[in-house]
MDAnalysis code that builds the backbone (N, CA, C; Angstrom):
import MDAnalysis as mda
import numpy as np

u = mda.Universe.empty(201, n_residues=67, atom_resindex=np.repeat(np.arange(67), 3), trajectory=True)
u.add_TopologyAttr("name", ["N", "CA", "C"] * 67)
u.add_TopologyAttr("resid", np.arange(1, 68))
u.add_TopologyAttr("resname", ["LEU", "PHE", "ILE", "VAL", "HIS", "VAL", "TYR", "ALA", "ILE", "SER", "THR", "THR", "SER", "PRO", "SER", "ASP", "SER", "LYS", "LYS", "GLN", "GLN", "GLY", "ASN", "LEU", "TYR", "SER", "CYS", "PRO", "VAL", "TYR", "LYS", "LYS", "PRO", "ARG", "ARG", "THR", "ASP", "LEU", "THR", "PHE", "ILE", "PHE", "SER", "LEU", "TYR", "LEU", "ARG", "THR", "ALA", "GLN", "ASP", "ALA", "ASP", "HIS", "TRP", "THR", "LEU", "ARG", "GLY", "VAL", "ALA", "LEU", "LEU", "CYS", "ASP", "ASN", "LYS"])
u.atoms.positions = np.array([
    [0.848, -1.173, 0.000],
    [0.000, 0.000, 0.000],
    [0.890, 1.230, 0.000],
    [0.651, 2.115, -0.932],
    [1.379, 3.368, -1.020],
    [0.395, 4.521, -0.913],
    [0.813, 5.565, -0.249],
    [0.011, 6.782, -0.184],
    [0.776, 7.866, -0.918],
    [0.122, 8.493, -1.881],
    [0.732, 9.558, -2.665],
    [-0.044, 10.836, -2.393],
    [0.632, 11.849, -1.895],
    [0.014, 13.154, -1.695],
    [0.313, 13.988, -2.927],
    [-0.719, 14.538, -3.537],
    [-0.576, 15.277, -4.781],
    [-0.884, 16.746, -4.541],
    [0.030, 17.590, -5.008],
    [-0.149, 19.034, -4.940],
    [-0.063, 19.583, -6.350],
    [-0.907, 20.518, -6.684],
    [-0.936, 21.076, -8.030],
    [0.143, 22.149, -8.188],
    [0.897, 22.048, -9.271],
    [1.854, 23.075, -9.657],
    [1.732, 23.271, -11.156],
    [2.132, 24.412, -11.645],
    [2.064, 24.689, -13.067],
    [3.362, 24.240, -13.726],
    [3.266, 23.279, -14.630],
    [4.442, 22.744, -15.310],
    [4.007, 22.079, -16.606],
    [4.964, 21.558, -17.347],
    [4.663, 20.793, -18.552],
    [5.129, 19.372, -18.343],
    [4.564, 18.444, -19.088],
    [4.968, 17.049, -18.961],
    [6.379, 16.878, -19.522],
    [7.103, 15.845, -19.065],
    [8.466, 15.614, -19.560],
    [8.481, 15.426, -21.067],
    [9.402, 16.107, -21.743],
    [9.470, 16.013, -23.200],
    [10.035, 14.666, -23.640],
    [11.092, 14.227, -22.999],
    [11.669, 12.915, -23.301],
    [11.910, 12.208, -21.977],
    [10.902, 11.472, -21.513],
    [10.914, 10.903, -20.176],
    [12.072, 9.938, -19.939],
    [12.483, 9.166, -20.941],
    [13.537, 8.172, -20.731],
    [14.901, 8.821, -20.522],
    [15.144, 9.963, -21.138],
    [16.422, 10.643, -20.963],
    [16.496, 11.371, -19.631],
    [15.345, 11.801, -19.095],
    [15.349, 12.606, -17.881],
    [15.567, 11.782, -16.620],
    [14.814, 10.720, -16.401],
    [14.888, 9.987, -15.138],
    [14.789, 8.482, -15.344],
    [15.313, 7.944, -16.397],
    [15.158, 6.523, -16.637],
    [13.790, 6.238, -17.198],
    [13.217, 5.080, -16.860],
    [11.892, 4.714, -17.358],
    [10.813, 5.352, -16.496],
    [9.876, 6.002, -17.148],
    [8.724, 6.580, -16.461],
    [7.450, 5.988, -17.046],
    [6.546, 5.598, -16.156],
    [5.249, 5.100, -16.576],
    [4.222, 6.194, -16.311],
    [3.497, 6.580, -17.324],
    [2.438, 7.571, -17.191],
    [1.186, 6.850, -16.678],
    [1.039, 6.823, -15.371],
    [-0.022, 6.057, -14.720],
    [-1.302, 6.885, -14.612],
    [-2.410, 6.398, -15.160],
    [-3.670, 7.136, -15.056],
    [-4.228, 7.072, -13.632],
    [-4.845, 8.160, -13.205],
    [-5.465, 8.241, -11.881],
    [-6.953, 8.478, -12.084],
    [-7.769, 7.654, -11.409],
    [-9.230, 7.728, -11.541],
    [-9.872, 8.038, -10.199],
    [-11.065, 8.641, -10.235],
    [-11.764, 8.934, -8.990],
    [-12.759, 7.848, -8.596],
    [-13.057, 6.923, -9.495],
    [-13.958, 5.802, -9.202],
    [-13.387, 4.539, -9.838],
    [-13.739, 3.358, -9.311],
    [-13.194, 2.105, -9.860],
    [-13.509, 1.877, -11.341],
    [-14.624, 2.398, -11.812],
    [-14.956, 2.237, -13.229],
    [-14.111, 3.218, -14.048],
    [-13.268, 2.699, -14.925],
    [-12.341, 3.534, -15.688],
    [-12.982, 4.042, -16.963],
    [-13.405, 5.285, -16.923],
    [-13.981, 5.939, -18.104],
    [-13.358, 7.326, -18.228],
    [-13.647, 7.988, -19.340],
    [-13.168, 9.361, -19.513],
    [-13.762, 10.291, -18.453],
    [-14.948, 9.958, -17.958],
    [-15.596, 10.807, -16.958],
    [-14.960, 10.680, -15.578],
    [-14.321, 9.534, -15.276],
    [-13.712, 9.339, -13.959],
    [-12.200, 9.553, -13.968],
    [-11.615, 9.804, -15.134],
    [-10.179, 10.075, -15.238],
    [-9.877, 11.454, -14.676],
    [-8.797, 11.562, -13.852],
    [-8.424, 12.848, -13.265],
    [-7.155, 13.386, -13.915],
    [-6.067, 12.618, -13.868],
    [-4.792, 13.048, -14.427],
    [-3.870, 11.840, -14.546],
    [-2.699, 12.034, -15.105],
    [-1.673, 10.996, -15.170],
    [-0.539, 11.362, -14.232],
    [-0.019, 10.359, -13.557],
    [1.085, 10.533, -12.625],
    [2.282, 9.775, -13.170],
    [3.415, 10.457, -13.324],
    [4.618, 9.804, -13.837],
    [5.320, 9.069, -12.704],
    [5.432, 7.743, -12.846],
    [6.074, 6.908, -11.839],
    [7.348, 6.299, -12.401],
    [8.443, 6.387, -11.634],
    [9.693, 5.748, -12.051],
    [9.557, 4.240, -11.912],
    [10.132, 3.504, -12.847],
    [10.028, 2.054, -12.842],
    [11.303, 1.422, -13.363],
    [11.620, 0.244, -12.853],
    [12.791, -0.503, -13.328],
    [12.479, -1.172, -14.666],
    [11.199, -1.513, -14.898],
    [10.791, -2.121, -16.157],
    [10.433, -1.047, -17.172],
    [10.254, -1.491, -18.399],
    [9.785, -0.608, -19.451],
    [8.341, -0.209, -19.150],
    [7.929, 0.974, -19.561],
    [6.567, 1.450, -19.299],
    [5.515, 0.521, -19.910],
    [5.834, -0.113, -21.034],
    [4.889, -1.040, -21.668],
    [4.532, -2.210, -20.749],
    [5.441, -2.592, -19.885],
    [5.197, -3.676, -18.929],
    [3.948, -3.365, -18.102],
    [3.825, -2.131, -17.619],
    [2.702, -1.723, -16.784],
    [1.463, -1.416, -17.613],
    [1.657, -0.868, -18.807],
    [0.522, -0.571, -19.683],
    [-0.209, -1.841, -20.065],
    [0.526, -2.885, -20.423],
    [-0.094, -4.155, -20.826],
    [-0.850, -4.816, -19.671],
    [-0.502, -4.490, -18.440],
    [-1.177, -5.045, -17.271],
    [-2.329, -4.166, -16.787],
    [-2.503, -3.011, -17.413],
    [-3.618, -2.137, -17.067],
    [-3.479, -1.471, -15.701],
    [-2.256, -1.171, -15.287],
    [-2.028, -0.586, -13.969],
    [-2.539, 0.858, -13.940],
    [-3.292, 1.178, -12.892],
    [-3.833, 2.524, -12.687],
    [-3.931, 2.785, -11.195],
    [-4.126, 4.037, -10.837],
    [-4.307, 4.420, -9.433],
    [-5.740, 4.876, -9.233],
    [-6.229, 4.678, -8.002],
    [-7.592, 5.032, -7.642],
    [-7.549, 5.960, -6.439],
    [-8.258, 7.079, -6.509],
    [-8.293, 8.044, -5.405],
    [-9.209, 7.543, -4.297],
    [-8.882, 7.987, -3.089],
    [-9.689, 7.665, -1.917],
    [-10.006, 8.972, -1.217],
    [-11.229, 9.181, -0.825],
    [-11.607, 10.460, -0.211],
    [-11.861, 10.339, 1.279],
    [-11.049, 9.573, 1.980],
    [-11.207, 9.406, 3.444],
    [-10.580, 10.550, 4.171],
])
């Protein structure tokens, strides 16, 4: 179990993610378990030892909790 605290800042997404910090997976974050365009919030770049395709093919995503 991981807890990620997210704060909004004004920036642009990495132009070439592999050159900047190794492999980055653009992980989608949803507000409800049903993954639709209506429940999508943003993408979070996560560092990974594997290629990003490894996680994409497995459908890895994050889900928000409002506790």
